[in-house]
C-alpha positions as CSV (number, residue, x, y, z in Angstrom):
1,M,0.0,0.1,-0.3
2,A,2.2,3.0,-1.2
3,H,1.4,6.2,0.0
4,N,-0.5,8.8,-2.6
5,E,-0.7,12.4,-0.9
6,S,-3.6,13.2,-3.5
7,R,-5.0,9.2,-3.1
8,T,-7.2,8.9,0.7
9,D,-5.6,4.8,1.9
10,V,-8.5,2.9,3.8
11,L,-7.5,0.1,5.0
12,A,-10.3,-2.1,5.7
13,I,-10.5,-4.6,8.1
14,S,-13.4,-7.2,8.8
15,G,-13.8,-9.0,12.4
16,S,-14.8,-11.9,10.8
17,L,-13.4,-15.1,9.5
18,R,-16.7,-16.4,8.0
19,A,-16.0,-17.0,4.0
20,R,-19.4,-14.9,3.2
21,A,-19.5,-12.8,6.2
22,S,-22.1,-9.9,5.5
23,N,-19.2,-7.5,7.5
24,T,-16.5,-8.5,4.7
25,A,-19.2,-7.9,2.1
26,I,-19.4,-4.4,3.2
27,L,-16.4,-3.5,3.5
28,E,-16.0,-5.2,-0.2
29,A,-19.2,-3.0,-1.3
30,A,-17.1,0.4,0.3
31,R,-14.2,-1.1,-2.0
32,L,-16.4,-0.7,-5.2
33,L,-18.3,2.5,-4.3
34,A,-15.0,4.3,-3.5
35,P,-14.7,7.6,-5.1
36,S,-11.3,7.8,-7.6
37,D,-9.4,9.2,-5.0
38,M,-9.2,6.3,-2.6
39,R,-8.1,3.3,-2.3
40,V,-10.1,1.0,-0.1
41,T,-7.5,-2.0,0.7
42,I,-9.4,-5.2,2.0
43,C,-7.1,-6.7,4.8
44,S,-7.0,-10.7,4.7
45,G,-4.5,-11.7,7.4
46,I,-6.3,-11.5,10.8
47,G,-6.9,-15.3,11.1
48,T,-3.6,-16.2,10.2
49,L,-1.8,-13.7,13.6
50,P,-0.4,-15.3,16.0
51,H,-2.0,-15.2,19.5
52,F,-1.2,-12.2,21.5
53,N,2.0,-12.5,23.6
54,P,3.5,-9.5,25.2
55,D,6.6,-11.7,25.5
56,L,6.8,-11.2,21.6
57,D,6.1,-7.2,21.3
58,V,9.6,-6.1,22.9
59,E,10.4,-2.2,22.0
60,D,13.5,-3.6,20.3
61,G,11.0,-5.7,17.5
62,T,13.0,-8.5,18.1
63,G,11.1,-11.8,18.1
64,L,8.1,-9.8,16.8
65,P,6.4,-12.8,14.3
66,V,6.4,-11.6,10.7
67,E,2.4,-11.6,10.4
68,V,2.1,-9.4,13.0
69,E,4.7,-7.0,11.4
70,A,3.3,-7.6,8.0
71,F,0.0,-6.5,10.0
72,R,0.7,-3.7,11.5
73,D,3.2,-2.3,8.1
74,L,-0.4,-2.1,6.4
75,V,-1.9,-0.5,9.5
76,G,0.6,1.8,9.5
77,K,0.5,2.8,5.6
78,A,-3.2,3.4,5.9
79,D,-4.5,7.1,6.2
80,T,-7.5,6.0,7.6
81,L,-9.1,2.4,9.1
82,L,-12.8,0.8,8.2
83,V,-13.7,-1.6,10.7
84,S,-16.7,-4.0,10.8
85,T,-16.9,-7.0,13.2
86,P,-20.1,-9.2,14.1
87,E,-21.1,-9.7,17.7
88,Y,-20.5,-13.2,19.7
89,A,-21.7,-14.1,22.8
90,H,-22.4,-10.5,23.6
91,G,-18.6,-9.2,22.5
92,L,-16.1,-8.7,19.9
93,P,-15.1,-12.2,18.1
94,G,-11.5,-13.2,19.5
95,S,-9.7,-13.1,16.4
96,F,-10.8,-9.3,16.0
97,K,-10.1,-8.8,19.5
98,N,-6.1,-10.2,18.7
99,A,-5.9,-8.1,15.6
100,L,-6.7,-5.3,18.2
101,D,-4.5,-6.7,21.1
102,W,-1.1,-6.6,18.7
103,L,-1.8,-2.8,17.3
104,V,-0.7,-1.6,20.9
105,G,2.4,-1.7,20.9
106,S,2.1,-0.5,17.6
107,T,3.6,2.9,17.1
108,T,1.7,4.2,14.1
109,F,-1.9,3.4,15.3
110,P,-2.3,5.8,17.9
111,G,-3.8,8.7,16.4
112,K,-4.9,6.4,13.2
113,P,-8.8,8.1,12.3
114,V,-10.8,4.7,12.6
115,A,-14.5,4.4,11.4
116,V,-17.0,1.8,12.2
117,V,-19.5,0.4,9.7
118,N,-21.9,-2.1,11.8
119,V,-24.6,-4.4,9.5
120,S,-26.7,-5.3,12.4
121,P,-28.9,-2.5,14.7
122,R,-28.7,-5.7,17.3
123,S,-24.9,-5.9,17.6
124,I,-24.7,-3.4,20.4
125,H,-22.4,-4.4,23.2
126,A,-20.0,-5.8,20.2
127,Q,-19.8,-2.2,18.9
128,A,-19.7,-0.5,23.0
129,Q,-17.1,-3.0,23.4
130,L,-15.5,-1.9,19.9
131,R,-15.9,1.9,20.9
132,E,-14.3,1.2,24.5
133,I,-11.3,-0.5,23.1
134,L,-10.4,1.7,20.1
135,I,-10.4,4.9,22.5
136,T,-8.5,3.5,25.1
137,M,-5.5,2.6,21.8
138,S,-6.0,6.2,21.3
139,A,-7.6,5.8,17.7
140,Q,-9.4,8.8,16.5
141,L,-12.9,8.0,16.4
142,L,-15.0,9.3,13.0
143,D,-18.0,9.5,14.3
144,A,-19.5,11.4,11.1
145,A,-18.2,8.2,9.1
146,S,-19.7,5.8,11.4
147,R,-22.7,4.3,11.3
148,T,-25.1,1.1,10.9
149,V,-26.1,0.1,7.5
150,T,-28.3,-2.3,8.2
151,L,-28.3,-4.7,5.4
152,P,-31.6,-6.1,4.5
153,R,-30.8,-9.6,3.9
154,R,-27.6,-11.5,5.3
155,D,-27.0,-13.4,2.5
156,M,-25.7,-10.2,0.5
157,D,-22.2,-10.0,-1.3
158,A,-20.3,-6.8,-2.3
159,S,-21.7,-6.7,-5.7
160,S,-25.3,-6.7,-4.8
161,I,-25.0,-4.4,-1.6
162,A,-23.6,-2.3,-3.9
163,A,-26.0,-2.3,-6.2
164,D,-28.6,-1.5,-3.7
165,P,-29.6,2.0,-4.4
166,E,-30.4,3.2,-0.5
167,L,-26.9,0.6,0.7
168,A,-24.7,2.3,-2.1
169,A,-26.1,6.4,-0.8
170,Q,-25.7,5.5,2.9
171,L,-22.0,3.6,2.3
172,R,-21.0,6.6,0.0
173,S,-21.7,9.1,2.2
174,L,-19.5,6.9,4.9
175,L,-16.6,7.7,2.7
176,D,-17.2,11.1,1.8
177,E,-16.8,11.5,5.4
178,I,-13.1,9.2,5.1
179,A,-12.6,11.6,2.3
180,A,-13.1,15.2,4.2
181,T,-11.3,14.0,7.4
182,A,-8.2,12.5,5.5
183,K,-8.1,15.8,3.4
184,S,-8.4,17.8,6.8
185,S,-5.8,16.2,8.6
186,A,-3.2,16.1,5.6
187,G,-3.8,19.9,5.6
188,T,-2.4,19.9,9.3
189,R,0.4,18.3,8.5
190,R,2.0,20.2,6.2
């Protein structure tokens, strides 16, 4: 993910490992609908991350698993993160929480803008947990770009979501908010 000054690079991370998950489909639909000056990259590697072990997350970087280094590198190069996660047993899926745990020691994560898209209005516990964790990790939560985009059917794929006028409008609005935040952040960094 090479950074381009005129383009907003968004890393989309799904909290679900299911092959045909609604949370992944909504992120893939966002990729399909992204404006020409935005690149949305789907992160598909959270299931390959080893179990978090603070003994491996040392300051000198020795022993840091290669999968973790690659994941942190992707996150570090992104202008913004777009995340979507299901809720299991009133909480975040373990694999997604594990990925977040590996970012705690990352020097590039604090202050990272993060937008959250939720596909189920019933998923309130995981969303509350996610917000609390991200705030604790010093993320910059993009409230204006975070929302629930309720899918009328759980079997919708990215193409059918992008083709639905109402869902597409909601996703485009979310992406516009991300782009506006990225542009204003770029202006303050200069």
